[in-house]
C-alpha positions as CSV (number, residue, x, y, z in Angstrom):
1,M,0.0,0.0,0.0
2,N,1.1,3.6,-0.7
3,Y,1.3,4.8,2.9
4,A,3.8,7.5,1.9
5,R,1.1,9.7,0.3
6,Y,0.0,11.0,3.7
7,T,2.0,13.7,5.3
8,P,1.9,15.0,8.9
9,G,-0.9,17.2,10.0
10,V,-4.7,17.2,9.9
11,Q,-5.9,15.6,6.7
12,K,-8.8,16.5,4.5
13,P,-11.8,14.3,5.5
14,F,-12.5,11.1,3.7
15,F,-15.7,9.1,3.4
16,I,-16.4,5.3,3.5
17,D,-18.6,3.8,0.9
18,R,-20.8,2.1,3.5
19,Y,-21.2,5.4,5.4
20,P,-21.2,8.1,2.7
21,D,-22.6,10.8,5.0
22,Y,-20.1,10.6,7.8
23,P,-16.7,12.4,7.3
24,V,-13.6,10.8,8.9
25,Y,-10.9,13.2,10.1
26,L,-7.3,12.2,10.6
27,H,-4.4,13.8,12.3
28,I,-0.9,12.4,11.6
29,P,2.0,13.2,13.9
30,G,5.2,14.7,12.7
31,S,7.0,11.5,13.9
32,Y,5.1,9.3,11.5
33,D,7.2,7.1,9.3
34,P,5.2,5.2,6.7
35,A,7.6,2.3,6.9
36,T,6.9,1.8,10.6
37,P,3.5,0.7,12.1
38,V,2.1,3.5,14.2
39,P,-0.4,3.3,17.1
40,L,-3.9,4.6,16.5
41,F,-6.2,6.6,18.7
42,F,-9.9,6.2,17.8
43,F,-11.6,9.3,19.3
44,M,-15.4,9.5,19.6
45,H,-16.5,13.1,19.8
46,G,-19.0,14.7,22.1
47,G,-22.1,16.8,21.5
48,D,-25.7,15.8,21.1
49,K,-28.2,14.6,18.4
50,N,-27.9,18.0,16.6
51,S,-24.1,18.1,16.5
52,P,-23.0,18.6,12.9
53,F,-20.9,16.0,11.0
54,E,-18.0,18.5,11.1
55,A,-17.9,18.5,14.9
56,P,-14.8,16.2,15.1
57,Y,-12.9,18.9,13.2
58,R,-14.6,22.1,14.4
59,T,-14.5,21.3,18.1
60,Y,-11.5,19.0,18.4
61,L,-9.0,18.8,15.6
62,D,-9.1,22.3,14.1
63,P,-5.4,23.5,14.6
64,E,-6.7,27.0,15.5
65,K,-9.6,26.3,17.8
66,G,-9.8,22.5,18.4
67,T,-9.6,21.5,22.0
68,L,-8.1,18.1,21.2
69,F,-5.5,19.3,18.7
70,P,-2.9,20.7,21.1
71,L,-3.0,17.5,23.1
72,V,-2.5,15.0,20.2
73,K,-0.4,17.3,18.0
74,D,2.8,15.7,19.2
75,A,1.4,12.5,20.5
76,P,3.1,9.3,19.1
77,F,-0.1,8.0,17.4
78,V,-2.4,8.8,14.6
79,T,-5.7,10.2,15.7
80,V,-8.9,9.3,13.8
81,A,-12.1,11.2,14.7
82,P,-15.1,10.2,12.6
83,A,-18.5,11.8,12.7
84,A,-20.9,10.1,15.1
85,P,-23.8,8.2,13.5
86,T,-27.2,9.9,13.5
87,A,-29.6,8.9,16.3
88,K,-32.8,10.1,17.9
89,D,-30.9,11.4,20.9
90,G,-27.5,12.3,22.2
91,K,-26.3,8.7,22.6
92,R,-25.2,8.5,19.0
93,W,-22.3,6.2,19.7
94,N,-24.4,3.7,21.7
95,Y,-26.9,2.4,19.3
96,P,-26.7,-1.0,17.6
97,G,-24.4,-0.8,14.6
98,S,-21.8,1.5,16.2
99,Q,-19.3,-1.4,16.6
100,E,-19.5,-2.2,12.9
101,Y,-19.0,1.5,12.1
102,I,-15.9,1.7,14.4
103,E,-14.5,-1.4,12.7
104,A,-15.2,0.0,9.2
105,V,-13.4,3.3,10.1
106,I,-10.4,1.4,11.4
107,D,-10.3,-0.7,8.3
108,A,-10.4,2.4,6.1
109,V,-7.6,4.1,8.1
110,R,-5.5,0.9,7.8
111,E,-5.8,1.2,4.0
112,R,-4.2,4.7,4.2
113,I,-1.9,4.5,7.2
114,N,0.5,1.9,8.4
115,V,-1.3,1.1,11.7
116,D,0.0,-1.1,14.5
117,E,-3.1,-3.2,15.2
118,D,-1.8,-4.2,18.6
119,R,-1.4,-0.6,19.8
120,M,-4.9,0.8,19.1
121,I,-6.6,3.0,21.7
122,L,-10.4,3.5,21.9
123,G,-11.6,6.6,23.6
124,G,-14.3,9.3,23.7
125,H,-15.4,12.4,25.5
126,S,-18.9,13.4,26.7
127,M,-21.3,11.8,24.2
128,G,-18.2,9.9,23.0
129,G,-17.5,8.9,26.7
130,F,-21.0,7.4,26.7
131,G,-19.8,5.5,23.6
132,S,-16.6,4.3,25.3
133,Y,-18.5,2.9,28.3
134,H,-20.7,1.0,25.8
135,N,-18.4,0.0,23.0
136,G,-15.4,-0.4,25.2
137,T,-16.9,-3.4,26.9
138,L,-18.0,-4.9,23.5
139,L,-14.7,-4.3,21.7
140,A,-12.2,-4.5,24.6
141,D,-10.3,-7.3,22.9
142,R,-9.5,-5.2,19.9
143,F,-7.7,-2.4,21.8
144,A,-4.6,-1.9,23.9
145,C,-6.5,0.3,26.3
146,V,-9.7,2.3,26.6
147,L,-10.4,5.9,27.7
148,L,-13.7,6.8,29.5
149,S,-13.8,10.6,29.5
150,A,-16.7,12.6,31.0
151,G,-19.1,9.9,30.0
152,A,-22.0,7.9,31.6
153,W,-23.4,4.4,31.8
154,L,-26.6,2.8,33.1
155,E,-26.3,-1.0,33.5
156,T,-23.3,-3.1,32.7
157,D,-20.7,-5.6,33.8
158,F,-17.2,-4.1,33.8
159,K,-15.6,-7.5,33.9
160,A,-15.9,-7.3,30.2
161,F,-12.8,-5.0,30.4
162,L,-10.7,-7.8,31.9
163,G,-7.4,-7.9,30.0
164,T,-7.7,-4.3,28.7
165,P,-6.4,-1.4,30.8
166,V,-8.9,1.4,31.4
167,F,-8.3,5.1,32.0
168,I,-11.3,6.9,33.7
169,L,-11.0,10.7,33.3
170,H,-13.7,13.0,34.8
171,G,-13.9,16.5,36.3
172,R,-15.4,16.7,39.8
173,Y,-17.1,19.9,38.6
174,D,-18.6,18.4,35.5
175,C,-21.8,19.6,33.8
176,G,-21.1,23.3,34.6
177,A,-19.6,25.8,32.2
178,N,-17.7,27.6,34.8
179,Y,-16.2,25.9,37.9
180,R,-14.2,28.7,39.4
181,E,-17.2,30.7,40.9
182,T,-20.9,30.6,41.5
183,H,-22.6,28.9,38.6
184,V,-24.9,30.7,36.3
185,E,-26.3,27.5,34.8
186,P,-27.7,24.2,36.2
187,R,-25.6,21.1,36.4
188,H,-27.5,18.0,35.2
189,H,-26.4,15.0,37.3
190,D,-27.8,12.6,34.7
191,W,-25.9,14.1,31.8
192,C,-22.2,13.6,32.7
193,G,-22.1,13.9,36.4
194,V,-18.9,12.7,38.1
195,S,-21.0,10.0,39.9
196,F,-20.8,7.8,36.8
197,A,-17.0,7.8,37.0
198,R,-16.9,7.2,40.7
199,A,-19.3,4.3,40.5
200,A,-17.3,2.7,37.6
201,H,-14.1,3.1,39.7
202,E,-15.7,1.4,42.7
203,L,-16.9,-1.5,40.6
204,M,-13.6,-2.0,38.8
205,L,-11.8,-2.1,42.1
206,R,-14.3,-4.7,43.3
207,D,-13.8,-6.9,40.2
208,K,-10.0,-6.3,39.9
209,V,-10.2,-4.6,36.5
210,A,-6.9,-2.9,35.7
211,H,-7.6,0.9,35.5
212,V,-6.5,4.4,36.4
213,Y,-9.0,6.8,38.0
214,F,-8.2,10.4,37.4
215,E,-10.7,12.9,38.9
216,H,-9.4,16.3,38.0
217,D,-10.3,19.8,39.3
218,G,-12.0,20.9,36.1
219,G,-15.4,21.0,34.4
220,H,-16.7,19.2,31.4
221,G,-15.0,20.7,28.4
222,L,-11.5,19.7,27.1
223,R,-10.6,23.4,27.0
224,W,-10.1,23.6,30.8
225,E,-6.5,23.5,31.9
226,P,-7.1,20.7,34.5
227,T,-8.8,18.6,31.9
228,Q,-6.0,19.1,29.4
229,M,-3.4,18.1,32.0
230,A,-5.4,15.0,32.8
231,F,-5.7,14.2,29.2
232,L,-1.9,14.4,28.8
233,N,-1.6,12.0,31.6
234,F,-3.8,9.6,29.7
235,I,-1.7,9.9,26.6
236,E,1.4,9.0,28.6
237,Y,-0.5,6.1,30.1
238,A,-2.0,4.8,26.9
239,T,1.2,4.6,24.9
240,R,2.7,2.1,27.4
241,F,0.3,-0.7,26.4
242,K,0.1,-3.4,23.7
243,R,-3.1,-5.4,23.1
244,D,-2.9,-8.6,25.1
245,P,-4.7,-11.7,23.6
246,Y,-3.6,-13.9,26.5
247,P,-4.6,-12.2,29.8
248,K,-4.8,-14.2,32.9
249,R,-8.5,-13.4,33.2
250,C,-11.2,-12.6,30.6
251,A,-14.9,-12.6,30.4
252,V,-17.8,-12.7,27.9
253,I,-21.2,-11.1,28.9
254,S,-24.0,-11.5,26.5
255,P,-25.9,-9.4,25.8
256,G,-23.3,-6.7,26.8
257,G,-22.6,-3.0,26.6
258,S,-24.0,-0.4,28.9
259,A,-27.8,-0.8,28.4
260,D,-27.9,2.8,27.3
261,P,-30.2,2.5,25.3
262,T,-29.9,-1.3,25.0
263,L,-27.6,-4.2,25.6
264,E,-26.3,-6.0,22.5
265,E,-25.5,-9.7,21.7
266,H,-21.8,-10.4,22.4
267,L,-20.7,-14.0,22.4
268,S,-16.9,-13.9,22.3
269,S,-13.9,-12.1,23.7
270,R,-10.3,-13.0,23.4
271,Y,-9.9,-16.7,24.2
272,L,-13.6,-17.3,25.2
273,R,-16.6,-17.9,23.0
274,I,-20.1,-18.9,24.2
275,D,-21.5,-21.3,21.6
276,K,-24.9,-22.1,23.2
277,C,-26.8,-20.2,25.8
278,L,-29.5,-21.5,28.2
279,P,-32.6,-19.5,29.2
280,G,-32.1,-17.4,32.3
281,C,-31.0,-14.1,33.8
282,V,-27.6,-12.7,34.9
283,E,-27.2,-9.9,37.4
284,L,-25.7,-6.6,36.1
285,D,-24.6,-3.6,38.0
286,K,-26.9,-0.6,37.8
287,I,-26.2,2.9,38.9
288,V,-28.9,4.9,40.6
289,L,-28.3,8.7,40.9
290,T,-29.2,10.3,44.2
291,G,-29.6,13.9,45.4
292,P,-30.9,16.7,43.2
293,N,-30.6,16.0,39.5
294,I,-30.2,19.7,38.7
295,A,-27.7,21.6,40.9
296,W,-27.7,25.4,41.0
297,T,-25.5,25.8,44.1
298,V,-22.4,24.2,45.5
299,K,-24.5,22.7,48.3
300,E,-26.8,21.0,45.7
301,L,-23.8,19.9,43.7
302,N,-22.2,18.3,46.8
303,E,-25.5,16.4,47.5
304,Q,-25.4,14.7,44.1
305,S,-24.2,11.1,44.6
306,Y,-25.2,7.5,43.7
307,R,-25.9,4.1,44.9
308,L,-25.3,0.7,43.2
309,E,-27.9,-2.0,42.7
310,K,-28.1,-5.3,41.0
311,I,-30.6,-5.9,38.2
312,A,-31.4,-9.2,36.5
313,R,-31.4,-9.3,32.7
314,P,-31.9,-12.3,30.4
315,G,-28.4,-13.3,29.3
316,A,-25.3,-15.5,29.8
317,R,-21.9,-14.9,31.4
318,L,-18.6,-16.7,31.2
319,V,-15.5,-15.7,33.2
320,A,-12.2,-17.6,33.0
321,E,-8.9,-17.5,34.7
322,N,-5.7,-19.1,33.5
323,A,-4.6,-20.7,36.8
324,G,-1.4,-22.2,35.3
325,N,-0.4,-25.9,35.2
326,N,-2.7,-26.4,32.2
327,T,-5.7,-25.5,34.2
328,F,-8.4,-22.9,33.6
329,V,-11.0,-22.0,36.3
330,C,-14.3,-20.9,34.8
331,T,-17.6,-19.6,36.1
332,A,-20.5,-20.1,33.7
333,E,-24.0,-18.7,34.0
334,N,-26.7,-19.9,31.5
335,V,-24.0,-21.4,29.3
336,A,-24.6,-24.8,27.7
337,E,-21.6,-24.9,25.4
338,F,-18.4,-22.9,25.0
339,T,-15.0,-22.8,23.4
340,V,-11.6,-21.9,24.9
341,F,-8.9,-20.9,22.4
342,L,-5.3,-21.5,23.2
343,A,-1.8,-20.5,22.2
344,P,1.4,-22.3,23.3
345,S,2.2,-19.3,25.6
346,M,-1.1,-20.1,27.5
347,A,-0.7,-23.8,28.2
348,D,1.2,-27.0,27.1
349,V,-0.9,-27.9,24.1
350,T,0.7,-31.3,23.8
351,K,-1.1,-32.3,27.0
352,D,-4.6,-32.4,28.2
353,V,-6.1,-29.1,29.6
354,V,-8.2,-29.1,32.7
355,L,-11.2,-26.8,32.8
356,M,-12.8,-26.4,36.2
357,V,-16.3,-25.1,35.4
358,N,-18.5,-24.2,38.4
359,G,-16.4,-26.6,40.5
360,R,-16.7,-29.5,38.1
361,E,-13.7,-30.9,36.2
362,Y,-13.6,-31.2,32.4
363,K,-10.5,-32.6,30.7
364,A,-9.8,-32.4,27.0
365,S,-7.0,-32.4,24.4
366,P,-6.4,-29.2,22.5
367,Q,-7.5,-29.4,18.8
368,V,-5.6,-27.6,16.1
369,L,-7.1,-24.4,15.0
370,E,-6.1,-22.8,11.7
371,G,-6.4,-19.3,10.3
372,H,-6.7,-17.4,13.6
373,R,-4.5,-14.5,14.3
374,D,-3.9,-15.1,18.0
375,Y,-4.7,-18.8,18.7
376,N,-3.5,-22.1,17.3
377,Y,-5.7,-24.5,19.3
378,Q,-9.2,-24.9,20.8
379,I,-11.2,-26.9,23.3
380,S,-14.9,-27.2,23.1
381,V,-16.9,-27.9,26.3
382,S,-20.5,-29.0,26.6
383,L,-22.1,-28.5,30.0
384,G,-25.4,-30.0,29.1
385,T,-28.8,-28.5,29.7
């Protein structure tokens, strides 16, 4: 491919045949060498249902006025910022089909830029942060790390992030235009209140999901100095990581996402695939906001908080841990059949592998798997009905 035709800087937008209405904006750093694969930062922009398709450029990547541009200008990755798909509300990155759109944009960028597929980063801010909470859990196995910036979620299971480091970035004075003095506009708790980030942090600590929590002293927009400083910390953090197909723990939750507006079917992640589900429900974590939803004063803002509940949804869940010694410990809920994929770095594939599933032992010989990028062998397990 002729990667050399692209030079550093913000490029003219291009369009994908399948999505002819949505411009895709690219920024290429000065350090880009077409002969060397470069990391990719996929950025989901903010706004609402009325944000124009030019928002990724006007608000974020415009070299003169863009709030993201000074942060990524010298970053060691290519930044791609496509227009959000249209939707009936301000959750444009959360609707079914957004994963296919993200994958299509990445494929289109790879046709133009020499991208390192093992060093791709998924992130978003505000409306795009909503999208990161949703798509991050569904596509975690495709990325080296995920940024959740000033977003929100409703119901989810953050164990879907297992194996993918997460960076949570949120201003403690979010949803107010001015955080230095008495506010002249309301702060809507249910828009992008900091409670969403605090709750996610609490749950990830509980479930031992690798993450960094950065609650800065800024407001909502990327223009604030504290937000920009926090974002620069994220860039330094994100560039450390490489996609890991072989983490010690991983999980599949189906349907998955953030239930905002809906959960979506999701039957595989990394070395796990659910092949047949049983009827039944699994419990997801649900955030319930407390205190005044609209805060006009510092007192009201301080009263905004949250509590966590469990909610049962029809679905299945499979969590596995590579315990070493050719043994995997699995917890299966509403799963009748599943497959574990293997590579020589995960187990001795010349010997039987033991799967402890809900306390019961299953032993099998790995079977050769051809054509997969990450795995060379597989084991299929039937748990019965």
